[in-house]
N, C-alpha and C positions, 0 to 999 in steps of 0.2 A: 419471235414469240413461240412458245411451246405449250401445248396442252398437257396438263398434269392432273393427277388426282390429289386431293387435299392431303397435306402431310402435317407433321408437327410444326406449327408456325414458329414457335420459339426456336427450334433447331434450325429452321430455314433462315430466319433472320440472323442468327449467330453465324451461320455459314457464309451468308452474303456479306456480312460485316468483315469477316476474316479475309474474304477474297478482295473486297474493296480496299482494306488496309494494305494488303500485300501489293495491290496494283498501284496505290498511291506511293508507297515507299519505293517501288521499282522505277516508276516514272519520274518522280522528283529527283532521285539519285542520278538519273540520266540527263538532267538538265545541264546546259552549259552555263558558265558564270554570268553571261549577259542575258540569260533567259529567266523568266518567272512564269508560273502557271497556276491554274486552279482547276479542280475537278468537281463536278456536281453530278450526283446520282439521283435518279428517280426509279422507283421499282414497286412492284406489287405482286401479291399472290391473291387472286380474287376468284370468287364464285359469282356467276351471273345466272339469274333465272328470269326469263321473260314470260309474262303471263298474258293471255288473251282469252276473253270470254270465260274467265275463272278457270282456265286450264293452262297447263304448262305448254308453252309454244317452243321454247328453246332453253337449254341449260348447258352449263359447262364451267370448267375451272381453268384458269390460265396463270402462268408465271411469266412476268415480263420485267424488263429493266432497260435503262439507257443511261449512258454516261456522256456528259458534255465536257470536253477538254478545251480550255482556253490557254493559248500560249501568248505571252507578252514579251516584247523586247524593243528597245529603242523607241519608246512611246507609241508603239504599234501593237495591235492585237487581232487575233482571229480565233475561231473555235471550230471544232469538229465534234459531231455526236456519233456514237456507235453503240450497238446493243451490249447490254451487260447481262451475261448468262449465268454468272456464278462459277463458271468453269475457267480455271486459271489459264490454261493454255490458249483457249479461244479468246478470252478477254485480253490477254497480254498481246496476242498477235494483232488484234484490232487497235489496241492502244498505241503500239509502236508504229503501225501504219499511219494512224491519225497524227502522231507527233512528227513523223517524217514529212507528211503533206503540209503541216502547219509551218514547219521550218522553211519550206519552199515559198509559202504564201506570205507570211508576215512581212518580210523585207520589201515586198512589192506594194504594200498598202500605205496610204497617207498617215501622217501622225495624228494621234487623237489627243488634243490639248487637255481633255478632262478625264483621261484614262486613270482609273483607280487601281493602283498596284497593291499586291498583297502586303499586309502589315499586321502587326499585333500577334498575339498568341492565344486568342480565345478558343476554348474547347467546350464541348457539351456532349452529353449522352442522355437521351430520353427514350425509353421504351414503355409504351402504354399498352399492356395486354388487356384484351377485352374478354367478354363472355358471350360469344356468338352462338347462333344455332349450328349444330352439327349439319354439314351439307345434306345429309340424307333425311333430315327432319324439316327442311325449309318448307316444302310444299304442305306437309301435314300441319305445320304451325300457321301457315298463312291462309290456305284455301278454305278451311271450314268456316271462317268468319264471313266469307263472301259467297257462300253457297247460294246458288239461284240468282246471283247478280251478274251484270255485265261488268266484270272487273278486268282491267288492263293495267299492266305496270311492269316494272323491272326491279328486282332485288339484287343488290350488289353488296358483297361483304368479303372481308378478309384483311390481310395485312398490307400496309403501305409503308414505303421507306423513302426518306430524303436524307442525303448526306452531302458533305462538303469537305474539301481539303485544299490547302494551297501551299505554295513554296515558302511562305513565311512561317509555317508551322501550325496554322489554324486547322482544326479538325472538328467536325460535328457529325453526330449520328442521331437521327430521329426515326422511330418506328412506332406505328400505332395499328391497332385492330379496330375496325368499325364496320357498321352496316348502314344501308339506306334503302328503304322501300319507297319508290316513287310511283304512285298509282292514281288511277281515275276510275270512278264509278259512273256508268252511263244510263240515262233514261232511254226509253224506247224510241224517242224522237231525236236522240243524239246530244241532249244536254248532258253536261258532265259536272261531277264534283271531283276536285283534285285534292290529293293529300300526300304528305310525306311523313314517314316514321323512321327515325334514325337514332343512332347512338353507338355506344360500344358494349352495351349489355342488353340482350333481348329480354323484354319484359312483357310476358303474355297478357297480363292484366291491362297494362298501358296500351298495348296494341288493340285489345278488345274495346277499350274506351275510345280510342281514336276512330276505329271503324264505326262504333255506335253513333258518334257525332256525324261522320260522313253519311251514314245511312239516313239519319234524320234530315240532313240537307237534301239528300236524294229524293226523299218523299216530298219535300217542299218544292223541288224543281218540277215535279209532275204537274203542278198547277199551271194554268195558262199564264204566259209571261205578260208583264205589264210594260207598256211603253212609258218612258219618263221623259218629259220635255227637257230640253237643255236649260241650264240655269245653275243656281247654287243651292246645295242641299247639305244639311247636317249629315255627316258620314262616319260610319265605323269602318276602320281599316284593320282587318285581322292581321296577326303577326306576319303571315306570308306576304301580304300586300305591303306592309311596312318594310319588310326586308327588301322587296323590289325597289322601293323608293330610296332606301339607304344605299343600295347598289350604285346609285347615281353619284354618291360622294366619292366613289373610286374613279370616276370618269370626269376629270376636271373639277374636283371638289377639294379634298383635303391635301392634295399634292402641293408641296412647296414649289416645285418646278412650274406647275400650272399657274400658281399665283404670281410667280416671277415673270412669266410670259404674258400675263394679263388674260389667261385662258381659263380662269377658275370661276365657278358659280358662287364661290364663297368670298369673293374679293370685297364685297360691301360689308360682309361680316368681319373680315379682317381689319378693314379700315374703321370699323366702329359705326358705320352708317346704318347698319341693320343689326338687330338682335333676334335670336330665336327665343322660344319660351323658356322661362326659368325652370320649367319641368323637363327640359330636353338636355340630357347628358349622354354623350357618346364617347366611348373609349375603345382602344385596342386592348383586348383582354386575353392574354395568353395563358391565364390560369386554367382555362378549360382544357388545355393540352391537346387541342384538335389539330394544330399546325405547328411547325417548327418555329422557334424564335429567330433562328439565324437567317440571314438574307443572302443575296447573290454574291456578296463579298465576304461572307463568313462572320459578319458583325451580328451581335446579339441585341435584339430589341429589348426595351424594358418589359418586365413581366406585365405591367399595365401602363398604358400611356393615355391620359385624358386628352381628348381632341376638342370636344365642345363641352364645357362645364356650365350648367345652368344657363344655357343659351349663348354663352360667349366662347369664341374661338380662342383656345389657350395653347394649342399646339397644332402643327401641321406635320405631315409625314415627309421626312427629309432623308434621302439616301446620300451616299458619299459622293456620287457624281454631281448631284445638285449642290451639295455643300461646297465642293471644289469650284464649281462654276460661279456660284453666287455669294460665296463667302459666308456660308451658314454652318451650323453645327449639325452633323448627322445624328439621327436617332434610331438607326437600324431599320429604316424603311426598305422595302424591296425595290427592284429596278423600276417598276411602274408607279411607285409611291401610291399603291392601292391598299385598301383595307384588307387585312388578312384574317383577323379575328374580331370583327366588330361586335360590340355589346352596347345596346341601347338600354339605359336603366329603366326599370318599371316604375309605375305610379301607384295609385291607390284604388283604382276601379276594379271591383270584384267581378269575376266572370258572370255570376248570376245577375249582376246589375247592368250588364252591357245594353241589352235591348231597352230596358226601362230608362236608362240614362240617355240613350240615343233618341228615344221618343219617336219622332217622325222623320224619316230620311232613308238613307241607303246603307246597306250592309254589304261590304265588299270583301270577299274571301281572297281573291287573287287579282293581279294586274298583269298586263303584258304589253309588248311593243313600246317600252319606255324609251324616250329620247328627249334631248333638250329641245325645247321650242324657242327659248331665249336664254342662253347660258349666262350672260352677264347679270341678269335679274333672277337667276335660279329657277326659271320656269321649266316645268317638265310636262310632257304630253305622253299619253298612253291610252290603253283601252281597259275596260273592265273585262273580267274573264272568270268563268267557273264559279258557280254557286254564289251569285250576287243577287240581293233581294231588296224589295221595297218594304219598308217597315212603317207602320202607323200606330201611334200611341203604344209603343213598346211591343207590338206584335208583328211577326213576319206575315205579310199579306200575299206576296207573289214574287216569283223570280222576275228579273228585269231583262229587257232586250239590251244588247251590248251598247255601251256608251263610251264616247271619247272624252277624256278629261284634259284640261290644261290648267295647271296650278303652280304657283310659286312655292318653293320649299320654305321661303321666308314666311309665307302665310300658314301653310299646313303644319309646319314644325314651329311656328312662331305665334303670332297674334291670334290665329284661329284654332290653336291646339287647346281642346277643352278638357281632355282627360287621357291618361294612359292606364292600361290595366295593371293590376298588382302581380301579374304573372308574365313570364317570358316563355316563348317557344324557341326551340332550336330549329332553324330552317336550314337544312344542309345544302351544300353544293352537290348536285347530283350528276354533273357532267361526266361522261365517260369517253369523250373524244380524245384519242391518243392514250389516255390513262384515266383512272378514277380521280376525280377532284377531291381535294382535302378541304375540311373546314366547313364553315357556314356562318350564319348570323344568329345572334341571340337578340330577339326582339319581342317587345310587348305589342298588344293591340292598342289602337288609339282612336279617339273621337275628335273630329275636326268640324268646326262650324263653317258653313258656307263653302264647301268644296266645290270647285267650278267644273261643270260639264258643258262641253261646247257642241257636241253632236250626239 
């Protein structure tokens, strides 16, 4: 990893693509007749600004990249990863060393009966340029809105690259520019309002509106918290909380492999023993252009794939390895058969009507510590977190003390689903471990009758 000053991102992306293409051509031409290979590239040029107490604590820009080279032969395979610098001499030296090591290792490994070999000739090229804040303007754009507040967070922005090539001739290039501000506002006694603001074009008016909502919640958090006894309560789940629940679908949910192993929470939905609400429609929607459509094998997923339509499971995520093992038809899913660009369709509830429609119950902005409590029945447990309130007759009365919930997805997305908002929010993936995460979830808010709280 090297620290750099921001440069012309378009020129940087073009240079990296040229270096990657040259590397691919040289490596693949060096393969022996019995060998097959694939290369996967991840890269970024990012600015990070960390805030604490509404002041800049740390800032910097980085350029980073990594290539994973997989060598296959005689039904065996292994991979090596090495840094991708964009410098031909350095990258070629690393690549030839990785190939030599793999040639020594692969013959020693056991056969893989479900190994997916390169095939096809799919190609794609997507570059989504954004309109981001100039690096020198980030603090002046963000901090005036939070003057005088205990504001903590991290702003990450810049270009990200994903690329793929294999010995069958498939080649893909995906590049995008985006930003994400992940922040919290704290009260004097340590209560917090959490928010995210993300996209590929900075919108000062939208940022001001987002902060205005967070400030309003901060004022309400200053009231004395109210203890809520365990039980079932009518509940509004804000889009961020809904996104957390949808994340469980990637963990033993819509995966065909998980269903085949009997390890999926949606098995009863697949068998027709359960249905979700007719208002619940979930799809993989790549039209947003947030993540690449190609997967670990260079296959391209449909631009939109309905998964649950009006409460019924109509598709699962099937990758080529699962297809080979269980005799299914692959649909471009990734190696983990997880959601990459989930989109939950909105309903008809207007934002101005949320509290009135909720009536008396709980308003949950965020959840955390989610886990399966009983996967075969789709039961999820977790905790409330950040700006959660008790509401009476359409008015927010007080913040609540933390509660643990334990609820079935079949109830909260099924028979107990009372309403979905007529708007969606983009809830970004904000992880920066190893590299900046791509994508996020498009989710509305929703109201659930009798959501179950256990502690």
